[in-house]
C-alpha positions as CSV (number, residue, x, y, z in Angstrom):
1,M,40.9,-64.9,6.1
2,K,37.9,-63.6,7.2
3,R,33.9,-64.4,6.3
4,I,31.5,-61.5,4.9
5,V,27.7,-62.0,3.8
6,I,26.0,-59.6,1.5
7,N,22.6,-59.0,1.4
8,K,20.2,-59.2,-0.8
9,N,19.9,-55.9,-1.9
10,E,23.7,-55.3,-1.5
11,V,26.7,-55.3,-4.0
12,G,30.0,-55.6,-2.8
13,M,33.4,-55.0,-4.5
14,V,36.5,-56.7,-3.2
15,I,39.3,-54.3,-3.3
16,K,42.8,-55.3,-3.1
17,N,46.0,-52.5,-3.7
18,N,43.7,-49.8,-4.6
19,A,41.7,-52.0,-7.4
20,V,38.6,-53.9,-7.9
21,K,39.2,-57.8,-8.3
22,R,35.7,-58.9,-8.3
23,I,32.2,-58.2,-7.6
24,L,30.1,-60.3,-5.1
25,T,26.7,-60.4,-4.9
26,E,24.0,-62.1,-2.3
27,G,25.9,-65.3,-0.5
28,T,28.7,-65.5,2.0
29,Y,32.5,-65.3,1.1
30,W,35.8,-65.4,2.4
31,L,38.3,-62.5,2.0
32,G,41.9,-63.4,1.2
33,F,45.2,-61.6,2.7
34,G,45.2,-58.1,2.0
35,E,41.4,-58.1,0.6
36,S,38.4,-55.6,2.0
37,V,34.8,-55.1,0.4
38,D,33.2,-52.2,-0.1
39,R,29.1,-52.5,0.2
40,Y,26.6,-50.4,-1.8
41,N,22.5,-50.3,-1.4
42,M,21.2,-50.9,-4.7
43,A,18.2,-49.1,-3.3
44,D,20.0,-46.1,-3.4
45,Y,21.2,-44.0,-6.5
46,F,24.2,-45.2,-8.1
47,H,27.5,-43.6,-6.3
48,V,30.9,-45.5,-6.3
49,N,34.7,-44.8,-5.1
50,H,36.0,-46.1,-8.3
51,N,36.2,-45.5,-12.1
52,T,33.2,-46.8,-14.0
53,D,35.2,-47.5,-17.3
54,V,37.5,-49.9,-14.9
55,L,34.6,-51.4,-13.1
56,L,32.9,-52.6,-16.6
57,T,36.4,-54.4,-17.4
58,V,35.2,-56.6,-14.1
59,P,33.1,-59.6,-15.0
60,G,30.0,-59.6,-13.4
61,F,29.4,-55.6,-13.2
62,A,27.8,-55.1,-15.9
63,E,25.1,-56.9,-15.5
64,L,24.4,-55.5,-12.6
65,V,24.0,-52.2,-13.6
66,E,21.7,-49.8,-16.5
67,I,23.2,-47.6,-18.5
68,V,22.1,-44.2,-19.9
69,D,24.1,-42.1,-22.1
70,V,22.6,-38.7,-22.6
71,L,24.2,-36.6,-25.6
72,D,24.7,-33.3,-25.8
73,N,21.4,-32.3,-27.7
74,E,18.8,-34.3,-25.1
75,I,17.5,-34.6,-21.9
76,C,16.8,-38.0,-20.1
77,L,13.3,-38.5,-18.1
78,V,14.0,-40.4,-15.2
79,F,10.8,-42.4,-14.0
80,I,11.1,-44.8,-11.1
81,N,8.5,-47.3,-10.4
82,N,6.7,-45.3,-13.3
83,L,6.7,-41.9,-11.4
84,F,8.4,-39.2,-13.0
85,T,11.3,-38.5,-10.8
86,N,14.5,-36.8,-12.3
87,V,15.9,-35.3,-15.6
88,L,19.3,-36.1,-16.6
89,G,21.7,-33.3,-18.9
90,P,24.1,-34.8,-21.5
91,G,26.4,-37.1,-19.8
92,R,26.8,-40.9,-18.3
93,Y,24.9,-42.3,-15.9
94,F,24.7,-45.8,-14.2
95,F,21.7,-47.6,-12.1
96,W,21.6,-50.1,-9.9
97,K,19.4,-53.2,-11.6
98,G,17.0,-55.4,-9.5
99,L,15.3,-53.8,-6.6
100,L,13.7,-50.5,-8.5
101,T,12.2,-50.6,-11.7
102,Y,13.8,-47.5,-13.9
103,N,12.6,-46.0,-17.1
104,F,13.8,-43.3,-18.9
105,Q,12.7,-41.1,-21.9
106,I,15.4,-39.5,-24.2
107,E,13.9,-35.8,-25.8
108,N,16.0,-34.6,-28.5
109,M,16.3,-30.4,-28.2
110,N,17.6,-29.4,-31.8
111,H,13.7,-28.3,-32.6
112,W,13.0,-25.4,-30.5
113,E,9.7,-26.8,-29.7
114,V,8.7,-28.9,-26.4
115,P,7.1,-32.3,-28.2
116,D,3.7,-33.7,-27.0
117,S,5.3,-36.6,-25.5
118,I,6.1,-34.7,-22.8
119,N,3.6,-35.1,-20.5
120,R,2.1,-31.2,-19.4
121,A,2.0,-32.7,-15.7
122,Y,5.6,-32.7,-15.6
123,M,6.5,-29.4,-16.8
124,E,5.4,-27.9,-13.3
125,S,9.0,-29.8,-12.0
126,P,11.7,-27.3,-11.3
127,A,13.8,-30.2,-13.0
128,L,12.1,-29.9,-16.2
129,M,11.5,-26.6,-16.2
130,Y,15.2,-25.8,-16.1
131,Y,15.3,-27.0,-20.0
132,I,12.2,-25.5,-20.8
133,N,10.9,-21.7,-21.6
134,R,7.6,-21.3,-20.7
135,Y,5.3,-18.6,-22.2
136,I,1.3,-18.0,-22.2
137,V,-0.1,-15.9,-24.5
138,R,-3.9,-14.4,-23.3
139,D,-7.1,-13.6,-25.0
140,Y,-5.9,-10.0,-25.4
141,E,-2.7,-10.5,-26.2
142,G,-0.3,-11.1,-29.7
143,A,2.4,-12.6,-29.9
144,I,5.9,-13.0,-32.3
145,L,7.7,-16.2,-32.1
146,M,11.4,-15.1,-32.8
147,V,14.3,-18.0,-33.8
148,N,17.7,-16.9,-33.9
149,G,16.6,-13.7,-34.5
150,K,14.3,-14.3,-37.3
151,F,10.3,-13.9,-37.7
152,E,9.2,-17.6,-37.5
153,R,5.4,-17.2,-37.0
154,E,2.6,-15.5,-35.2
155,L,1.1,-17.1,-32.0
156,I,-2.3,-17.2,-31.3
157,P,-3.9,-17.0,-27.5
158,G,-2.2,-20.0,-26.0
159,E,0.4,-21.9,-23.8
160,Y,4.1,-22.9,-25.3
161,N,6.9,-24.0,-24.1
162,Y,10.5,-24.3,-26.2
163,W,13.8,-25.4,-25.5
164,K,16.3,-23.4,-23.6
165,S,18.8,-25.2,-26.5
166,F,21.0,-24.1,-29.1
167,N,18.6,-21.8,-30.7
168,R,17.9,-18.7,-29.1
169,I,14.6,-18.1,-28.8
170,E,12.4,-14.8,-28.2
171,V,8.5,-14.5,-27.9
172,L,7.4,-10.7,-28.6
173,K,4.1,-9.5,-27.1
174,V,1.7,-6.8,-27.7
175,D,-1.7,-5.9,-26.0
176,F,-4.6,-5.7,-28.2
177,R,-6.4,-3.7,-25.2
178,T,-7.3,0.0,-25.7
179,V,-4.1,1.9,-23.8
180,Q,-4.5,5.4,-22.7
181,M,-1.3,7.8,-22.6
182,D,-0.6,11.0,-21.0
183,I,1.2,13.3,-22.1
184,H,2.5,15.9,-19.4
185,G,3.6,19.3,-18.8
186,Q,4.3,20.4,-21.9
187,E,5.5,24.0,-22.0
188,I,4.8,25.4,-25.2
189,L,4.8,29.3,-26.3
190,T,1.1,30.7,-28.2
191,K,1.0,32.2,-30.7
192,D,0.5,35.9,-29.3
193,K,3.7,34.7,-27.1
194,V,2.2,33.6,-23.6
195,Q,3.6,30.4,-22.0
196,I,1.4,27.8,-20.9
197,R,1.5,24.2,-20.3
198,L,-0.7,21.6,-21.5
199,N,-1.6,18.6,-20.9
200,L,-2.9,15.8,-23.3
201,N,-4.6,12.8,-23.3
202,I,-4.7,9.9,-25.9
203,Q,-6.2,6.6,-26.4
204,Y,-4.8,4.0,-29.0
205,Q,-4.7,0.2,-29.9
206,V,-2.2,-1.7,-31.8
207,S,-3.5,-2.6,-35.5
208,D,-0.4,-4.7,-36.5
209,M,1.1,-6.6,-34.7
210,K,4.6,-7.4,-37.3
211,V,4.3,-3.5,-37.9
212,A,4.9,-2.6,-34.6
213,L,7.0,-5.0,-33.4
214,L,9.5,-5.7,-36.3
215,E,9.3,-2.4,-38.3
216,N,9.4,0.1,-35.3
217,H,11.9,0.3,-32.2
218,S,9.8,1.0,-29.2
219,Y,6.7,2.1,-30.8
220,I,5.0,3.5,-27.6
221,D,8.2,6.0,-27.0
222,Q,7.5,7.0,-31.0
223,L,3.7,7.3,-30.5
224,Y,4.4,9.7,-27.5
225,N,7.2,12.2,-29.5
226,L,4.9,11.7,-32.1
227,M,2.4,13.3,-30.4
228,Q,4.3,15.6,-28.7
229,M,5.6,17.5,-31.3
230,E,1.9,17.8,-33.4
231,V,0.9,19.5,-30.3
232,R,3.3,21.7,-29.7
233,L,2.8,23.1,-33.9
234,M,-0.4,23.1,-33.3
235,V,-0.6,25.0,-30.1
236,G,2.4,27.1,-31.5
237,N,0.1,28.8,-34.2
238,Q,-2.9,29.7,-31.9
239,N,-3.4,32.1,-29.6
240,L,-4.5,32.2,-26.1
241,D,-7.7,33.0,-26.9
242,Q,-7.9,30.9,-29.8
243,L,-6.6,28.3,-27.9
244,L,-9.0,28.5,-24.8
245,E,-12.0,28.3,-27.2
246,N,-11.3,26.0,-29.6
247,K,-10.1,22.9,-27.6
248,E,-12.1,20.5,-28.8
249,V,-11.3,21.3,-32.6
250,I,-7.6,21.5,-31.7
251,A,-7.8,17.8,-30.2
252,E,-10.0,16.3,-33.1
253,T,-7.1,18.4,-35.5
254,I,-4.6,16.2,-34.3
255,L,-6.2,13.4,-33.6
256,M,-7.2,13.6,-37.9
257,K,-3.9,15.0,-39.0
258,N,-1.8,12.4,-37.4
259,V,-3.7,9.2,-38.9
260,V,-1.0,8.3,-41.4
261,G,2.0,8.6,-39.0
262,V,0.4,6.8,-36.4
263,N,-0.5,3.6,-39.0
264,R,3.1,3.4,-40.0
265,L,3.8,2.6,-36.3
266,G,1.3,-0.5,-36.3
267,L,-1.6,1.7,-34.4
268,K,-4.7,3.4,-34.4
269,L,-5.6,6.4,-32.8
270,I,-9.0,6.5,-30.8
271,S,-9.6,9.7,-29.3
272,A,-7.1,12.6,-28.1
273,G,-8.2,15.4,-25.8
274,I,-6.9,18.4,-23.9
275,K,-7.1,17.7,-20.5
276,D,-5.5,21.1,-19.0
277,I,-4.4,24.7,-20.2
278,I,-2.4,26.0,-17.0
279,L,-2.1,29.5,-17.4
280,P,1.4,31.5,-15.9
281,G,0.3,33.6,-12.6
282,E,0.7,36.5,-13.8
283,V,-1.6,35.8,-16.8
284,R,-4.3,34.1,-15.2
285,D,-4.5,37.3,-12.6
286,I,-5.2,39.6,-15.6
287,M,-7.6,37.4,-17.5
288,N,-9.7,37.0,-13.6
289,Q,-9.5,40.9,-13.8
290,V,-10.6,41.0,-17.5
291,L,-13.7,38.5,-16.7
292,V,-14.3,40.3,-13.5
293,A,-14.6,43.5,-16.0
294,E,-16.8,42.0,-18.7
295,K,-19.6,40.9,-15.7
296,K,-19.5,44.1,-13.9
297,A,-20.1,45.6,-17.9
298,Q,-22.8,42.8,-18.6
299,A,-24.4,44.0,-15.4
300,N,-24.5,47.7,-15.8
301,I,-26.2,46.8,-19.5
302,I,-28.9,44.9,-17.5
303,T,-29.2,47.4,-15.5
304,R,-29.8,50.3,-18.3
305,R,-32.2,48.2,-20.0
306,E,-34.1,48.2,-17.2
307,E,-33.9,51.8,-16.4
308,T,-34.8,52.2,-20.0
309,A,-38.0,49.7,-20.1
310,S,-39.2,51.7,-17.2
311,T,-39.2,55.3,-18.2
312,R,-40.4,53.9,-21.5
313,S,-43.6,52.2,-19.6
314,L,-44.3,55.2,-17.5
315,L,-43.7,57.9,-20.8
316,N,-46.7,55.7,-22.3
317,T,-48.9,55.4,-19.2
318,A,-48.7,59.2,-19.2
319,K,-49.6,59.5,-22.5
320,L,-52.7,57.7,-22.2
321,L,-54.0,59.5,-18.8
322,E,-53.3,62.9,-20.8
323,E,-55.6,61.6,-23.7
324,N,-58.0,59.9,-21.7
325,A,-59.8,62.1,-18.4
326,M,-61.4,59.4,-17.4
327,L,-58.2,56.8,-17.1
328,F,-56.7,60.0,-15.4
329,R,-59.4,60.1,-12.9
330,L,-59.5,56.3,-11.8
331,K,-55.7,56.7,-11.5
332,E,-56.1,59.1,-9.3
333,M,-58.7,57.5,-7.3
334,E,-56.5,54.5,-7.4
335,Y,-53.5,56.0,-5.7
336,V,-56.1,57.9,-2.8
337,E,-57.3,54.3,-2.2
338,K,-53.9,53.4,-1.6
339,I,-53.3,56.1,0.6
340,A,-56.4,55.5,2.4
341,D,-55.5,52.1,3.4
342,K,-51.9,53.1,5.1
343,I,-54.2,55.5,7.3
344,N,-56.1,54.9,10.3
345,S,-57.4,58.1,11.0
346,I,-57.5,62.1,10.1
347,S,-57.9,64.4,12.5
348,V,-58.8,67.7,11.4
349,S,-58.5,71.7,12.5
350,G,-59.6,74.8,11.8
351,N,-62.6,76.4,11.0
352,G,-65.6,75.5,9.4
353,Q,-64.2,75.3,5.7
354,I,-61.8,72.5,6.1
355,V,-64.4,70.0,5.1
356,D,-65.3,72.1,1.8
357,Q,-61.5,72.3,1.1
358,L,-60.9,68.5,1.7
359,K,-64.5,68.0,-0.7
360,Q,-62.7,69.9,-3.3
361,L,-59.6,68.0,-3.4
362,F,-61.6,65.2,-4.6
363,L,-63.8,67.3,-7.5
364,N,-63.1,67.8,-10.7
365,K,-62.4,71.1,-11.6
């Protein structure tokens, strides 16, 4: 025979012929011939090398364990000494009684919403997040809850938690802020057969969330295609000169003509504008030549206008001098004065008649 001691925190299982014969708790025992003992620490998680259903038939075992059964549609939150520790999925679980205080909170997952009975402080636990889908709807967003492919309700800004269970949960979100869309590099042939490349910019908002998400597949792609087709139609009906002169008018027309089509997408157009009109290299060179020619013609017109005005002024002056001898004399003296300002000295050579000749220049004949 063999003497053994089972400590306070231990459980012993006496084994003979590979079967558990009896359960030993704290105390001193003698083992018979062919018997051995398996020791288990009750401070550890329950883990034994024998079938639990068989152990339940052994006297004294059921009083040492706590059994938790979790159904297929349930989970169980485990608290040890009032501290949240783990989450159990469907199955049967055993826990040693005695040293640790266990508490169990079983939650049913038939309804898709996580109940308020689960403290939100536990939501950050990876063990619990394995069973939960978490969604956050921000202040500038809207959302729609879909359960098993059917519309359930609209969601206001806030935090939402749903079970990962038998129900298929989808949260479809939209952004209510103003969104800018660029339609780049549209190669279009104008009415006068000039191929251009055009960039269009639009701004829009979601006005009806249900229409945008439930009645349209990819409303953003549909808006892009709608604007693309409309700008092609508008530009195709314009000559190049009209297009260059009326960019703002064309953008406003695009904005007004597509109100109904955009409303069907659950959207609202705010603004539209043509950002760039890119011409082929040959057309650009021709337009530069035309511009230079126009500027030269304008310069010539201005020069001729100034020459005509100067000639007309001279003609008017001549008429006044012809009609008024005194004015002619004053003008003559003005020019003599200007000439005299430019002359520092005068040297006169000749006979004695030179002075008389100069005097005659300043006398009115």
